[in-house]
C-alpha atoms as a printed R data frame, in Angstrom:
    type eleno elety resid chain resno       x       y       z
1   ATOM     1    CA   UNK     A     1  -7.611  24.504  -1.170
2   ATOM     2    CA   UNK     A     2  -9.869  21.466  -1.359
3   ATOM     3    CA   UNK     A     3 -10.091  19.895  -4.770
4   ATOM     4    CA   UNK     A     4 -13.590  19.454  -6.122
5   ATOM     5    CA   UNK     A     5 -13.202  16.459  -8.433
6   ATOM     6    CA   UNK     A     6 -10.742  13.586  -8.445
7   ATOM     7    CA   UNK     A     7 -10.149  10.670 -10.791
8   ATOM     8    CA   UNK     A     8  -9.884   7.523  -8.662
9   ATOM     9    CA   UNK     A     9  -8.430   4.214  -9.856
10  ATOM    10    CA   UNK     A    10  -8.622   0.841  -8.130
11  ATOM    11    CA   UNK     A    11  -5.988  -1.502  -9.589
12  ATOM    12    CA   UNK     A    12  -6.853  -5.194  -9.537
13  ATOM    13    CA   UNK     A    13  -5.019  -8.204 -10.923
14  ATOM    14    CA   UNK     A    14  -7.460  -8.694 -13.799
15  ATOM    15    CA   UNK     A    15  -9.074  -5.280 -14.158
16  ATOM    16    CA   UNK     A    16  -8.879  -1.605 -13.294
17  ATOM    17    CA   UNK     A    17 -11.876   0.403 -12.139
18  ATOM    18    CA   UNK     A    18 -11.859   4.158 -12.657
19  ATOM    19    CA   UNK     A    19 -14.360   6.851 -11.732
20  ATOM    20    CA   UNK     A    20 -14.579  10.558 -11.044
21  ATOM    21    CA   UNK     A    21 -15.394  11.429  -7.428
22  ATOM    22    CA   UNK     A    22 -17.068  14.660  -6.381
23  ATOM    23    CA   UNK     A    23 -15.034  15.685  -3.358
24  ATOM    24    CA   UNK     A    24 -17.620  18.039  -1.928
25  ATOM    25    CA   UNK     A    25 -20.393  15.433  -2.096
26  ATOM    26    CA   UNK     A    26 -18.084  12.476  -1.380
27  ATOM    27    CA   UNK     A    27 -19.818  10.504  -4.098
28  ATOM    28    CA   UNK     A    28 -18.905   8.926  -7.417
29  ATOM    29    CA   UNK     A    29 -20.132  11.083 -10.286
30  ATOM    30    CA   UNK     A    30 -22.866   9.234 -12.161
31  ATOM    31    CA   UNK     A    31 -21.865   7.906 -15.563
32  ATOM    32    CA   UNK     A    32 -18.101   8.154 -15.017
33  ATOM    33    CA   UNK     A    33 -17.364   4.641 -13.765
34  ATOM    34    CA   UNK     A    34 -15.243   2.532 -16.109
35  ATOM    35    CA   UNK     A    35 -14.241  -1.118 -15.652
36  ATOM    36    CA   UNK     A    36 -11.438  -2.214 -17.999
37  ATOM    37    CA   UNK     A    37  -9.836  -5.655 -18.252
38  ATOM    38    CA   UNK     A    38  -6.076  -5.846 -17.659
39  ATOM    39    CA   UNK     A    39  -3.631  -8.544 -18.751
40  ATOM    40    CA   UNK     A    40  -1.353  -8.622 -15.718
41  ATOM    41    CA   UNK     A    41   1.225 -10.598 -17.693
42  ATOM    42    CA   UNK     A    42   1.469  -8.031 -20.500
43  ATOM    43    CA   UNK     A    43   4.377  -5.706 -21.248
44  ATOM    44    CA   UNK     A    44   4.706  -2.676 -18.988
45  ATOM    45    CA   UNK     A    45   3.623  -0.265 -21.736
46  ATOM    46    CA   UNK     A    46   0.422  -2.237 -22.282
47  ATOM    47    CA   UNK     A    47  -0.430  -2.347 -18.581
48  ATOM    48    CA   UNK     A    48   0.191   1.371 -18.091
49  ATOM    49    CA   UNK     A    49  -1.740   2.276 -21.226
50  ATOM    50    CA   UNK     A    50  -4.714   0.271 -19.940
51  ATOM    51    CA   UNK     A    51  -4.662   2.030 -16.573
52  ATOM    52    CA   UNK     A    52  -4.273   5.445 -18.205
53  ATOM    53    CA   UNK     A    53  -7.033   4.725 -20.713
54  ATOM    54    CA   UNK     A    54  -9.462   3.839 -17.914
55  ATOM    55    CA   UNK     A    55  -8.708   7.130 -16.155
56  ATOM    56    CA   UNK     A    56  -9.083   9.136 -19.351
57  ATOM    57    CA   UNK     A    57 -12.367   7.420 -20.209
58  ATOM    58    CA   UNK     A    58 -13.741   8.416 -16.810
59  ATOM    59    CA   UNK     A    59 -12.735  12.038 -17.357
60  ATOM    60    CA   UNK     A    60 -14.143  12.060 -20.872
61  ATOM    61    CA   UNK     A    61 -17.474  10.925 -19.474
62  ATOM    62    CA   UNK     A    62 -17.312  13.874 -17.079
63  ATOM    63    CA   UNK     A    63 -16.705  16.305 -19.911
64  ATOM    64    CA   UNK     A    64 -14.457  18.490 -17.779
65  ATOM    65    CA   UNK     A    65 -11.037  18.486 -16.155
66  ATOM    66    CA   UNK     A    66 -10.199  17.265 -12.671
67  ATOM    67    CA   UNK     A    67  -7.875  18.409  -9.913
68  ATOM    68    CA   UNK     A    68  -6.048  15.229  -9.035
69  ATOM    69    CA   UNK     A    69  -5.637  11.489  -9.506
70  ATOM    70    CA   UNK     A    70  -5.753   8.982  -6.631
71  ATOM    71    CA   UNK     A    71  -4.707   5.384  -7.260
72  ATOM    72    CA   UNK     A    72  -5.149   2.277  -5.102
73  ATOM    73    CA   UNK     A    73  -2.335  -0.177  -5.839
74  ATOM    74    CA   UNK     A    74  -1.677  -3.552  -4.176
75  ATOM    75    CA   UNK     A    75   1.531  -4.157  -2.231
76  ATOM    76    CA   UNK     A    76   4.430  -4.520  -2.462
77  ATOM    77    CA   UNK     A    77   4.904  -1.013  -3.820
78  ATOM    78    CA   UNK     A    78   7.103   1.917  -2.858
79  ATOM    79    CA   UNK     A    79   4.273   4.395  -2.429
80  ATOM    80    CA   UNK     A    80   6.570   7.293  -1.584
81  ATOM    81    CA   UNK     A    81   8.595   6.989  -4.796
82  ATOM    82    CA   UNK     A    82   5.785   5.602  -6.957
83  ATOM    83    CA   UNK     A    83   7.780   2.499  -7.871
84  ATOM    84    CA   UNK     A    84   6.298  -1.002  -8.245
85  ATOM    85    CA   UNK     A    85   7.883  -3.818  -6.246
86  ATOM    86    CA   UNK     A    86   5.368  -6.479  -7.297
87  ATOM    87    CA   UNK     A    87   6.757  -9.756  -8.602
88  ATOM    88    CA   UNK     A    88   3.744 -12.060  -8.148
89  ATOM    89    CA   UNK     A    89   1.749  -9.999 -10.712
90  ATOM    90    CA   UNK     A    90   2.434  -7.121 -13.074
91  ATOM    91    CA   UNK     A    91   5.999  -8.447 -13.243
92  ATOM    92    CA   UNK     A    92   6.844  -6.170 -16.156
93  ATOM    93    CA   UNK     A    93   6.389  -3.156 -13.875
94  ATOM    94    CA   UNK     A    94   8.879  -4.331 -11.233
95  ATOM    95    CA   UNK     A    95  11.292  -1.526 -10.377
96  ATOM    96    CA   UNK     A    96   9.649   0.919 -12.761
97  ATOM    97    CA   UNK     A    97   8.525   4.446 -11.784
98  ATOM    98    CA   UNK     A    98   4.826   3.833 -12.309
99  ATOM    99    CA   UNK     A    99   3.620   7.269 -11.230
100 ATOM   100    CA   UNK     A   100   6.059   9.130 -13.495
101 ATOM   101    CA   UNK     A   101   5.187   6.892 -16.413
102 ATOM   102    CA   UNK     A   102   1.461   7.454 -15.918
103 ATOM   103    CA   UNK     A   103   2.049  11.184 -15.838
104 ATOM   104    CA   UNK     A   104   3.695  10.777 -19.251
105 ATOM   105    CA   UNK     A   105   0.576   9.016 -20.533
106 ATOM   106    CA   UNK     A   106  -1.541  11.902 -19.245
107 ATOM   107    CA   UNK     A   107   0.328  14.529 -21.275
108 ATOM   108    CA   UNK     A   108  -1.771  16.514 -23.748
109 ATOM   109    CA   UNK     A   109  -4.972  15.268 -22.074
110 ATOM   110    CA   UNK     A   110  -7.462  16.518 -19.510
111 ATOM   111    CA   UNK     A   111  -5.255  14.948 -16.835
112 ATOM   112    CA   UNK     A   112  -2.039  16.738 -17.760
113 ATOM   113    CA   UNK     A   113  -0.576  18.408 -14.700
114 ATOM   114    CA   UNK     A   114  -2.988  16.781 -12.250
115 ATOM   115    CA   UNK     A   115  -1.082  15.531  -9.162
116 ATOM   116    CA   UNK     A   116  -1.002  11.732  -8.919
117 ATOM   117    CA   UNK     A   117  -1.011  10.063  -5.491
118 ATOM   118    CA   UNK     A   118  -0.859   6.336  -4.767
119 ATOM   119    CA   UNK     A   119  -1.467   4.211  -1.673
120 ATOM   120    CA   UNK     A   120  -2.180   0.635  -0.665
121 ATOM   121    CA   UNK     A   121  -5.635  -0.623  -1.643
122 ATOM   122    CA   UNK     A   122  -6.505  -1.897   1.858
123 ATOM   123    CA   UNK     A   123  -5.411   1.418   3.376
124 ATOM   124    CA   UNK     A   124  -7.631   3.256   0.921
125 ATOM   125    CA   UNK     A   125 -10.570   0.994   1.706
126 ATOM   126    CA   UNK     A   126 -10.223   2.102   5.327
127 ATOM   127    CA   UNK     A   127  -9.809   5.763   4.354
128 ATOM   128    CA   UNK     A   128 -12.870   5.555   2.093
129 ATOM   129    CA   UNK     A   129 -15.009   4.172   4.900
130 ATOM   130    CA   UNK     A   130 -13.747   6.932   7.214
131 ATOM   131    CA   UNK     A   131 -14.359   9.638   4.595
132 ATOM   132    CA   UNK     A   132 -17.705   8.550   3.207
133 ATOM   133    CA   UNK     A   133 -18.829   5.279   4.759
134 ATOM   134    CA   UNK     A   134 -19.407   3.328   7.941
135 ATOM   135    CA   UNK     A   135 -16.762   5.189   9.978
136 ATOM   136    CA   UNK     A   136 -17.672   8.712   8.882
137 ATOM   137    CA   UNK     A   137 -17.492  11.091  11.831
138 ATOM   138    CA   UNK     A   138 -15.084   8.891  13.794
139 ATOM   139    CA   UNK     A   139 -11.568  10.043  14.617
140 ATOM   140    CA   UNK     A   140  -9.864   6.646  14.722
141 ATOM   141    CA   UNK     A   141 -10.836   3.470  12.893
142 ATOM   142    CA   UNK     A   142  -9.424   0.213  11.584
143 ATOM   143    CA   UNK     A   143 -10.505  -1.251   8.252
144 ATOM   144    CA   UNK     A   144 -10.388  -4.973   7.526
145 ATOM   145    CA   UNK     A   145 -10.833  -6.514   4.079
146 ATOM   146    CA   UNK     A   146 -11.705 -10.197   4.019
147 ATOM   147    CA   UNK     A   147 -11.461 -11.972   0.703
148 ATOM   148    CA   UNK     A   148  -8.884 -14.307  -0.773
149 ATOM   149    CA   UNK     A   149  -6.541 -12.722   1.756
150 ATOM   150    CA   UNK     A   150  -6.609 -10.386   4.745
151 ATOM   151    CA   UNK     A   151  -6.108  -6.648   4.283
152 ATOM   152    CA   UNK     A   152  -5.831  -3.955   6.922
153 ATOM   153    CA   UNK     A   153  -5.792  -0.185   7.204
154 ATOM   154    CA   UNK     A   154  -5.437   2.168  10.183
155 ATOM   155    CA   UNK     A   155  -6.843   5.706   9.961
156 ATOM   156    CA   UNK     A   156  -6.454   8.479  12.547
157 ATOM   157    CA   UNK     A   157  -7.907  11.953  11.981
158 ATOM   158    CA   UNK     A   158  -8.170  11.341   8.250
159 ATOM   159    CA   UNK     A   159  -4.603  10.104   7.820
160 ATOM   160    CA   UNK     A   160  -3.445   6.601   6.981
161 ATOM   161    CA   UNK     A   161  -1.109   5.329   9.707
162 ATOM   162    CA   UNK     A   162   1.518   2.820   8.597
163 ATOM   163    CA   UNK     A   163   4.293   3.424  11.115
164 ATOM   164    CA   UNK     A   164   4.928   4.067  14.782
165 ATOM   165    CA   UNK     A   165   4.229   2.201  18.004
166 ATOM   166    CA   UNK     A   166   0.445   2.114  17.519
167 ATOM   167    CA   UNK     A   167   0.422  -0.119  14.429
168 ATOM   168    CA   UNK     A   168   2.270  -3.160  13.098
169 ATOM   169    CA   UNK     A   169   5.023  -2.559  10.537
170 ATOM   170    CA   UNK     A   170   3.530  -1.011   7.416
171 ATOM   171    CA   UNK     A   171   0.078  -1.275   8.972
172 ATOM   172    CA   UNK     A   172   0.029  -4.907   7.762
173 ATOM   173    CA   UNK     A   173  -1.569  -7.676   9.808
174 ATOM   174    CA   UNK     A   174  -1.888 -10.496   7.265
175 ATOM   175    CA   UNK     A   175   1.724 -11.672   7.635
176 ATOM   176    CA   UNK     A   176   2.028 -11.440  11.428
177 ATOM   177    CA   UNK     A   177   2.936 -14.743  13.148
178 ATOM   178    CA   UNK     A   178  -0.088 -16.479  14.608
179 ATOM   179    CA   UNK     A   179  -0.324 -20.030  16.020
180 ATOM   180    CA   UNK     A   180   1.551 -22.281  13.562
181 ATOM   181    CA   UNK     A   181   1.374 -19.860  10.624
182 ATOM   182    CA   UNK     A   182   0.462 -16.254   9.897
183 ATOM   183    CA   UNK     A   183  -2.768 -14.322  10.461
184 ATOM   184    CA   UNK     A   184  -4.005 -14.753   6.885
185 ATOM   185    CA   UNK     A   185  -3.874 -18.544   7.258
186 ATOM   186    CA   UNK     A   186  -6.709 -18.267   9.790
187 ATOM   187    CA   UNK     A   187  -8.671 -15.225   8.605
188 ATOM   188    CA   UNK     A   188  -9.416 -15.277   4.876
189 ATOM   189    CA   UNK     A   189 -11.546 -16.999   2.291
190 ATOM   190    CA   UNK     A   190  -9.109 -19.865   2.040
191 ATOM   191    CA   UNK     A   191  -9.155 -20.218   5.835
192 ATOM   192    CA   UNK     A   192 -12.934 -20.621   5.737
193 ATOM   193    CA   UNK     A   193 -12.605 -23.176   2.934
194 ATOM   194    CA   UNK     A   194  -9.958 -25.114   4.863
195 ATOM   195    CA   UNK     A   195 -12.031 -25.135   8.061
196 ATOM   196    CA   UNK     A   196 -15.084 -26.390   6.174
197 ATOM   197    CA   UNK     A   197 -13.037 -29.091   4.426
198 ATOM   198    CA   UNK     A   198 -11.708 -30.355   7.755
199 ATOM   199    CA   UNK     A   199 -15.231 -30.643   9.103
200 ATOM   200    CA   UNK     A   200 -16.917 -32.164   6.048
201 ATOM   201    CA   UNK     A   201 -14.254 -33.502   3.709
202 ATOM   202    CA   UNK     A   202 -15.721 -31.296   0.962
203 ATOM   203    CA   UNK     A   203 -13.800 -28.553  -0.805
204 ATOM   204    CA   UNK     A   204 -15.964 -25.521  -1.553
205 ATOM   205    CA   UNK     A   205 -15.300 -21.845  -2.216
206 ATOM   206    CA   UNK     A   206 -15.953 -19.403   0.624
207 ATOM   207    CA   UNK     A   207 -18.901 -17.952  -1.316
208 ATOM   208    CA   UNK     A   208 -20.566 -21.373  -1.490
209 ATOM   209    CA   UNK     A   209 -19.915 -21.963   2.200
210 ATOM   210    CA   UNK     A   210 -21.521 -18.591   2.952
211 ATOM   211    CA   UNK     A   211 -24.660 -19.688   1.102
212 ATOM   212    CA   UNK     A   212 -24.752 -22.906   3.112
213 ATOM   213    CA   UNK     A   213 -24.247 -20.972   6.339
214 ATOM   214    CA   UNK     A   214 -27.076 -18.645   5.392
215 ATOM   215    CA   UNK     A   215 -29.341 -21.679   5.079
216 ATOM   216    CA   UNK     A   216 -28.293 -22.837   8.552
217 ATOM   217    CA   UNK     A   217 -25.822 -25.638   7.784
218 ATOM   218    CA   UNK     A   218 -23.881 -26.249  11.000
219 ATOM   219    CA   UNK     A   219 -20.499 -27.005   9.400
220 ATOM   220    CA   UNK     A   220 -20.632 -23.804   7.355
221 ATOM   221    CA   UNK     A   221 -21.682 -21.758  10.365
222 ATOM   222    CA   UNK     A   222 -18.828 -23.332  12.306
223 ATOM   223    CA   UNK     A   223 -16.270 -22.311   9.665
224 ATOM   224    CA   UNK     A   224 -17.334 -18.672   9.888
225 ATOM   225    CA   UNK     A   225 -17.461 -18.797  13.698
226 ATOM   226    CA   UNK     A   226 -13.910 -20.144  13.757
227 ATOM   227    CA   UNK     A   227 -12.712 -17.291  11.545
228 ATOM   228    CA   UNK     A   228 -14.419 -14.701  13.765
229 ATOM   229    CA   UNK     A   229 -12.765 -16.195  16.852
230 ATOM   230    CA   UNK     A   230  -9.311 -16.043  15.272
231 ATOM   231    CA   UNK     A   231  -9.806 -12.469  14.053
232 ATOM   232    CA   UNK     A   232 -10.786 -11.362  17.548
233 ATOM   233    CA   UNK     A   233  -7.625 -12.881  19.005
234 ATOM   234    CA   UNK     A   234  -5.419 -11.460  16.242
235 ATOM   235    CA   UNK     A   235  -6.883  -7.974  16.590
236 ATOM   236    CA   UNK     A   236  -6.747  -7.775  20.394
237 ATOM   237    CA   UNK     A   237  -3.230  -6.279  20.746
238 ATOM   238    CA   UNK     A   238  -3.745  -3.853  17.853
239 ATOM   239    CA   UNK     A   239  -7.008  -2.609  19.300
240 ATOM   240    CA   UNK     A   240  -5.282  -2.067  22.634
241 ATOM   241    CA   UNK     A   241  -2.508   0.007  21.032
242 ATOM   242    CA   UNK     A   242  -4.407   1.932  18.351
243 ATOM   243    CA   UNK     A   243  -7.620   2.455  20.352
244 ATOM   244    CA   UNK     A   244 -10.046   2.666  17.416
245 ATOM   245    CA   UNK     A   245 -13.585   3.919  17.871
246 ATOM   246    CA   UNK     A   246 -14.797   1.345  15.380
247 ATOM   247    CA   UNK     A   247 -13.706  -1.446  13.054
248 ATOM   248    CA   UNK     A   248 -15.175  -1.692   9.553
249 ATOM   249    CA   UNK     A   249 -15.115  -5.008   7.690
250 ATOM   250    CA   UNK     A   250 -15.220  -5.125   3.897
251 ATOM   251    CA   UNK     A   251 -14.092  -7.370   1.059
252 ATOM   252    CA   UNK     A   252 -16.035 -10.111  -0.691
253 ATOM   253    CA   UNK     A   253 -16.591 -12.147   2.488
254 ATOM   254    CA   UNK     A   254 -18.203  -9.147   4.207
255 ATOM   255    CA   UNK     A   255 -21.228  -9.653   1.950
256 ATOM   256    CA   UNK     A   256 -21.964 -12.610   4.253
257 ATOM   257    CA   UNK     A   257 -22.080 -10.307   7.287
258 ATOM   258    CA   UNK     A   258 -25.415 -11.720   8.439
259 ATOM   259    CA   UNK     A   259 -23.695 -15.089   8.836
260 ATOM   260    CA   UNK     A   260 -20.642 -14.086  10.854
261 ATOM   261    CA   UNK     A   261 -21.127 -10.431  11.830
262 ATOM   262    CA   UNK     A   262 -22.704 -10.958  15.258
263 ATOM   263    CA   UNK     A   263 -19.975 -13.407  16.274
264 ATOM   264    CA   UNK     A   264 -17.261 -11.081  15.016
265 ATOM   265    CA   UNK     A   265 -18.802  -8.115  16.804
266 ATOM   266    CA   UNK     A   266 -18.861 -10.143  20.012
267 ATOM   267    CA   UNK     A   267 -15.233 -11.189  19.513
268 ATOM   268    CA   UNK     A   268 -14.118  -7.570  19.061
269 ATOM   269    CA   UNK     A   269 -16.268  -6.029  21.819
270 ATOM   270    CA   UNK     A   270 -16.318  -3.505  23.352
271 ATOM   271    CA   UNK     A   271 -15.076  -1.816  20.151
272 ATOM   272    CA   UNK     A   272 -17.936  -1.380  17.698
273 ATOM   273    CA   UNK     A   273 -17.618  -3.564  14.599
274 ATOM   274    CA   UNK     A   274 -19.570  -2.714  11.447
275 ATOM   275    CA   UNK     A   275 -19.883  -4.045   7.902
276 ATOM   276    CA   UNK     A   276 -18.730  -1.823   5.072
277 ATOM   277    CA   UNK     A   277 -21.204   0.798   3.911
278 ATOM   278    CA   UNK     A   278 -19.466   1.222   0.536
279 ATOM   279    CA   UNK     A   279 -17.950  -2.174  -0.289
280 ATOM   280    CA   UNK     A   280 -16.313  -1.999  -3.755
281 ATOM   281    CA   UNK     A   281 -16.715   1.783  -3.908
282 ATOM   282    CA   UNK     A   282 -14.845   2.355  -0.622
283 ATOM   283    CA   UNK     A   283 -11.412   2.020  -2.222
284 ATOM   284    CA   UNK     A   284 -12.272   4.482  -4.998
285 ATOM   285    CA   UNK     A   285 -13.583   6.946  -2.435
286 ATOM   286    CA   UNK     A   286 -10.449   6.469  -0.347
287 ATOM   287    CA   UNK     A   287  -8.272   7.170  -3.405
288 ATOM   288    CA   UNK     A   288 -10.196  10.397  -3.924
289 ATOM   289    CA   UNK     A   289  -9.807  11.353  -0.270
290 ATOM   290    CA   UNK     A   290  -6.064  10.697  -0.545
291 ATOM   291    CA   UNK     A   291  -5.776  13.034  -3.537
292 ATOM   292    CA   UNK     A   292  -7.556  15.770  -1.593
293 ATOM   293    CA   UNK     A   293  -5.105  15.804   1.301
């Protein structure tokens, strides 16, 4: 039976976003979104309480119970067992059964007994765009998130694909060897910043470079063109194996789609390449879709 309403959480390093998603409408329920700051260096009990509080605040705003909880959590994480393997942030949670502990926090609340499912945030971005965004109606798609780093997600027939001959190990592209480094060294916000610095001697954030590119500055346009070229080359073997109908690009850098989108689309042709339709909401919607499966 399809669940009607899901609490979705998107875990970030400095905050957690929670909202209730109407599964039948595939939309976030108005007035339920909560954005709560998180101290990633805090004790495990404090971190988990913050996450649980955000979820409970979203449900309280709804005024009714829900049928499940979907959570987007960054890697490394044992998603099958619900255990955190992160050491670069949320260190206090390393090795702890996060899902079981959250279920304890949900006792005697509107979320008691609701099944809790977790998955990688980049995977859920892709699933959200398939379920309710730019790839809706497509059978096979690849999601790319471009920000500080490079995220990836492969979706086939509404299922996240992380294993098998069609995808790289874990569905991860960022760490694959490429040229004299790994893919993320050439396709990310820091890659854009490095390319611009080589051309100009100036160190700027990717967002500032995007503004300069939008105004027509040649060095800024060149930095984005270089990134698009590398992404096309990196994606070529994965497109050949997975055979997606479209590729959807999200993340903070995707807001500069007008600057680099046409070049990226050309680099990935003949597969259609689109900007995200949901941006920050895509991961929440993907978490809800996960909890409905």
